[in-house]
N, C-alpha and C positions, 0 to 999 in steps of 0.2 A: 375689789377697792383699790381708784385710783390711786398714786404715790403723792404725798401731798410735797408740792415742790415750796413753798415757803419754809425755812428753816422753824423750829418749830421743837418741846420738849414732849415725850411720854413714858409712861412710868417705866416700858420696857430699857427705854436709853438712859434715863436716871440710872437704875438700878443696874442696868450694865455699867457704867463708870460705876457706881458705889461697889459693885463686885471684882468688876478686876478691869481698869482706866485701858490696859494694854491691847485688852478685848476691844473693847470700845474704839479705840485708837485705829485698829487692825479692821475691825465692819463698817465703821460709819465716815472715818476722818479718808483715810487711805482706800477705804472699800475694794480689799479683797476679796473674790465671791468665794464665801461656803464649796472646800470641795466634796463634804460629806457633810450630812446631819445625823442629827444625835435619834437615836430612837424615840429615847424620850420626847424630843420635838413634835416627830411623825406621827405618834402616839397621842399626843397634846392636841393638838393642828385637826386631826383626825375627829378626835369627840367632840371640837367646839365645833368643827363644819357640820354634824348628825347632829347635833345637838341644836344649830343657826335652823337647819330644814326644818326639822321638829315643832319649832317655836312660829317658825313665821306659817305654817302648817295650819298651826293652831290661830294666833293671830287671823288668819284668811279666811277661819271657819272652814278650812276642813279636816277631813279626818287624818288619823296621824297615828301609826301602828308600832309596833313594836318589831315587827318586819322593816318597816321605813326606817328606823334609825337605826337598826343592824348593815343594810343594805347604801346606807347612806355613809357609815361608818368604816364598811371597807369597802364601795367607791375611792371615796377620798384619800385612803391607805394606799389601794394600785394607785391612783393620779400623784399622789406624792412621793411616791417609791418608784416612779415609773423612769426616770433621765438620771436618777439620783445616791449614790451610793451610802447608805444607812451605816453605822455603826451601831452593833449591841453593846450591852451590858456582860460581863461576867456571866454566868450560866441563864442568858436569856436569847430566844428566840423569836422568830418574826411570828411563826405558828403560836406563840405560849401570849405575848402581846393579840393577836388577833383575837386568840381565847377568849381571854381578858376586856379586848373591849366589848364583844358582842355581851359576855356577861355582867357587863355595868350596865349596856344597852337594856337591855331586859330586864336589871335593876331601876333602871331610871321608866322606864316604862311606863314601869305598875304603882307607881307614886303618882300625886297628885297634881296633875298637869296645871300650871301658871293660870291663874286668868285676868282680866284688864292689862292686858298684854299691849304694853305702850309703844317700845324698838326692843327692836333682836338687831344684835349689831351696827347698832348704829353710832358712829363717828363724828366729834365733835371738835372742832377749834375754840376754844378760851382761853380767858386770860387769864396769865399766874401773877399774884401778888405777893408780895412779900411784908415783913412784918411792920414796917413802918408806912404801909401804905401805897409802894412803889410798884407801880406796873413794870411786868418783864417788857424783854423787847420780845422774847419769844416767847408765842402762846404754846398752851396743852395742849395735846390731843389726847383725845378720849375715846376709845370704845368701848363701850360698856355690851355683854356679852345678853345679857336681858334686863330691861326695866319693865317692873311691874305694876298694879297697883292704884290707889285711888291719888288725889291731889290732897287728902289729910295724910295718907300710908305710901309712900310709893317705896317701892325697895329693887335695888339694882343688886342683880346676883351674877357672882363671877364664879366660872368655872373653873375648876382647876383641876389637875393630874396628877398620883402623884404618889412615888414608892412605899410611903408611908404615912400615916394620919398628921392632920397637921395639930396642934394647939392652939389655945387660945393664944398665945404669947405670939405664936406666926400671925395672928391677925391682928391683932391689936400692935404692933410694930411694924407694919405692911406701909407703903404711901399709898397701897394701889383705893384701899377705899378713899384714902384725900382726892386723889384725882377724879372718880367718882361725883365723889362730892362737889369739888370745884364746878366739876362739868354739869351737874344737874342743877346748882345753883345759876349758873349762868344761861341755860337753855330754858329749865322749867319753873327758875324763881320760888324752887322748894329746896327744903330740906330734906332726906332720905337716907334711908339705910342700908346697909350693902349686908347684902348674906354669900360668905365663901361657901361653895359644893364643889366638897370635892371627891373626885373620883380616885380611891385609891387600889392601885396595883398590887394588891399584898395578893398573900399565894389565896383566901378565899376572898377576890373582889369585895367591896364595899362600897359604899356614896356617907361622906359625912357632909353635915350642915351646920356653919357658926355667922355666926350676925355678929353686926358690931355696927358703934357711928362717928362720926366726926363732929368736932368744933373747930369753932372759927379760928381757934390757936391749934390744931390742926393743918389748915391749910395756910396758917400763914409758916407754919416750920414745912408744909409744903417748900411755897415761894421760897424760901431761904434757903431750902437743899437745893435747889433748884438753881438758884442764882448763882451759886460757891460752885454748883458742877460748872456752870456757861465759864463761872472767871478762871478752874483749872481749866477748861478745856481749850480757850482762848490763849491760855500760857503753855499750851501744850506742856500738862501736866501728868504722861504716862509714864505706868509701869506694870508691872506685872503681880496680881496675887496669886500666889501659888498653895493651891492645896487639891486636895481630891477632888472636892464636887465642881472646882472649877477647870481642873484638867481633864481630867477624866474623859467629856466628849467633847472639849474645845474642839471647834475646825482647827484654830489658829497657831498648835504647837509647834508647827515647825517653822514659823516665824516668830515665835516667843525664841527660841530654843538663839535663832540668830541673828535677834533682837537687838541694836546698843543705839543710845540714846544720840540724836544729833542735833542740829543746829539746823537741819535743813526745814525749810520754810513745805506746808501741805503740800504744794503744788509740785516741788520737787521728790517730796517723796513718794507721790504717786509716780510720778515717770520714772522713779529709780523701781516701782514693784512691775512697772508695765514690761519696762528693758529687759528685767530679771522675767518676768513670762518669752518675749520672745525671743530667748536665750534658751532659755528649757524647752519651747517647743521647737527648738531649731536644732 
């Protein structure tokens, strides 16, 4: 997909700021390239690529098999790791993840395929409103993994990869279904249900399905959250939230340790980073 040039919000950007404002700053404001990729990110991307190809074939009326899914997963993994250093968790290896990925593709190929596919990996820009009805300056960019069903019963499916099973709270507390509901209302003019399909990388891989839905109150809350994150970014409120989950696979650990709050503007901070790169290269 081509990058969106217009300033916008997405679930990933809002969620990244909420998870760790300093990581948001390094990646999205100063735009420091990632030196490494976490194995979880590569694994999840390869699963998504394989599923997108699978569903596109079904949508076009073409045959899609277990072999297609496995080949697409392995091909995506090879492409994404070709020129990147991948970091693995303790007691984790590439061969282990490749085996689990193929096992998950086999499981998914045996499930009943989706019918009446409306869209696959479709990205849209839609307006965001706060609880007072004010339209935010930045729109929401949403990419739905899969939209299927009928006018009366439309389902947005979100594919996840995880080292553990999801709980009902994981799904009910997530802003992601709100993002998908907002995009469907704007583009399809209908309310939808959202299903999380979780590919778990447990010792015995399994696929978990959890359904949820959102109300207008949830969409108002999404707008309020985005509005306040935007205010925080405009006021340069960036700080680390250190935890094993945040820090173990973070590509900006050194920048985080070197970080000191300053009053430099964003352009000056970007120039400082570029100068550091020149010195290191020299």
